[in-house]
C-alpha positions as CSV (number, residue, x, y, z in Angstrom):
1,D,-69.3,-114.7,3.8
2,T,-66.7,-117.4,4.7
3,V,-67.5,-120.8,5.9
4,A,-66.5,-120.3,9.3
5,E,-69.1,-117.2,9.9
6,E,-71.6,-119.2,8.3
7,C,-71.2,-121.8,10.6
8,I,-73.2,-122.8,14.3
9,T,-70.9,-123.2,17.4
10,P,-71.5,-125.8,20.1
11,Q,-71.0,-122.5,22.3
12,W,-73.7,-120.6,20.0
13,L,-76.1,-123.8,20.1
14,Y,-75.9,-124.3,23.6
15,D,-76.5,-120.8,25.1
16,R,-79.7,-120.8,22.9
17,V,-80.7,-124.9,24.2
18,S,-79.7,-123.7,27.7
19,Q,-82.9,-121.1,27.9
20,I,-85.4,-124.0,27.0
21,R,-86.8,-125.1,30.2
22,G,-86.9,-129.1,30.8
23,K,-85.3,-132.0,28.9
24,K,-83.9,-131.9,25.7
25,L,-82.6,-134.5,22.3
26,V,-79.9,-132.3,20.6
27,V,-79.6,-135.0,18.0
28,I,-76.4,-133.6,15.3
29,D,-76.2,-135.6,12.4
30,S,-73.2,-134.2,10.5
31,C,-69.7,-134.4,9.9
32,H,-67.3,-133.8,12.5
33,S,-70.1,-133.1,14.7
34,G,-68.6,-134.7,17.5
35,A,-67.2,-131.9,18.0
36,F,-70.3,-130.8,20.0
37,V,-69.6,-132.8,22.9
38,D,-66.3,-132.1,23.5
39,C,-67.6,-128.9,25.4
40,E,-70.1,-127.9,28.5
41,I,-73.6,-129.3,27.5
42,P,-76.3,-127.7,29.5
43,Q,-78.1,-129.4,31.8
44,Q,-81.0,-132.2,31.0
45,T,-79.8,-132.2,27.5
46,L,-78.8,-135.4,25.7
47,V,-76.3,-135.0,22.6
48,I,-76.1,-137.6,20.2
49,T,-73.9,-136.8,17.3
50,A,-73.6,-138.6,14.2
51,A,-69.6,-138.9,14.5
52,R,-66.9,-138.0,15.9
53,K,-65.2,-134.7,15.6
54,D,-62.5,-136.7,13.1
55,Q,-64.7,-138.7,11.5
56,H,-67.2,-138.1,8.4
57,A,-70.9,-139.2,8.8
58,H,-72.9,-141.3,6.6
59,M,-76.0,-140.6,4.4
60,A,-79.3,-142.7,3.9
61,Y,-82.4,-142.8,2.0
62,D,-85.9,-142.8,3.9
63,S,-89.2,-144.9,3.1
64,E,-89.7,-142.7,0.3
65,G,-86.8,-142.5,-1.1
66,N,-85.3,-139.2,-0.1
67,K,-81.7,-138.8,1.4
68,M,-80.7,-138.0,5.1
69,G,-78.3,-138.5,7.6
70,A,-78.3,-142.0,8.8
71,L,-78.3,-141.0,12.5
72,S,-81.5,-138.9,11.6
73,R,-83.3,-141.6,9.8
74,R,-82.5,-144.3,12.7
75,V,-83.4,-141.6,15.4
76,V,-87.1,-141.6,13.6
77,A,-87.2,-145.2,13.7
78,Y,-86.3,-145.5,17.1
79,L,-89.1,-143.7,18.3
80,Q,-91.5,-144.8,16.2
81,E,-90.6,-148.1,17.1
82,H,-90.9,-147.0,21.3
83,S,-93.6,-145.1,21.2
84,G,-93.9,-144.6,25.4
85,R,-91.5,-144.1,27.9
86,F,-88.5,-145.1,27.2
87,N,-84.9,-144.4,28.9
88,M,-82.4,-142.1,26.8
89,K,-79.4,-144.1,27.4
90,D,-81.3,-146.9,25.5
91,I,-80.7,-145.3,22.4
92,T,-77.2,-144.2,22.9
93,V,-76.7,-148.2,23.6
94,A,-78.7,-149.3,20.6
95,F,-76.9,-146.5,18.5
96,D,-74.0,-146.9,19.9
97,R,-73.7,-150.5,18.6
98,E,-75.4,-150.5,15.3
99,F,-73.1,-147.5,14.3
100,R,-70.4,-149.4,14.8
101,I,-71.1,-152.1,13.1
102,K,-72.8,-151.1,10.1
103,H,-72.0,-147.3,9.0
104,R,-68.1,-147.9,10.8
105,Q,-68.7,-144.6,12.8
106,D,-68.6,-143.7,16.1
107,P,-71.4,-141.7,17.1
108,Q,-71.1,-139.4,20.8
109,F,-73.0,-139.0,23.5
110,N,-72.5,-136.9,26.2
111,D,-73.1,-138.4,29.7
112,Q,-77.0,-137.1,30.3
113,T,-79.7,-139.8,31.1
114,F,-83.1,-139.2,31.6
115,T,-86.6,-140.7,30.7
116,L,-88.5,-139.2,28.1
117,Q,-91.8,-139.8,26.3
118,S,-92.6,-140.1,22.4
119,Y,-95.9,-139.2,20.5
120,I,-94.5,-140.4,17.5
121,G,-96.4,-142.8,15.4
122,P,-100.2,-142.9,14.3
123,D,-101.3,-143.9,17.3
124,K,-101.1,-141.6,20.7
125,P,-101.0,-142.5,24.5
126,N,-105.0,-142.6,26.3
127,G,-105.2,-139.7,27.4
128,S,-103.6,-137.0,25.0
């Protein structure tokens, strides 16, 4: 097999994402992942990529010393810090500012924005 035969293309991913009803958040934490925002994206889908299509993504370590993408680490931390309802546009603004300064990489976002309910963390909202 060649690398091209083993890669996920934007078309392949979005064909599958479009079959899921409701709001979707797609986080692609890899080098050159900005290519995933340069195409048609299904409705009600926010896509956040770690870098432009011509840029490398940075690695980080979680609290247990496991290596992971810097963007993935920050997404998890953001959701833990903002348990409850939040507007997805807020996450794009926070990441854009932080990653341009700290990691010298340019996260990419499509123009979708909506509110999500986050249940990450030790406490679930009342009534759940």
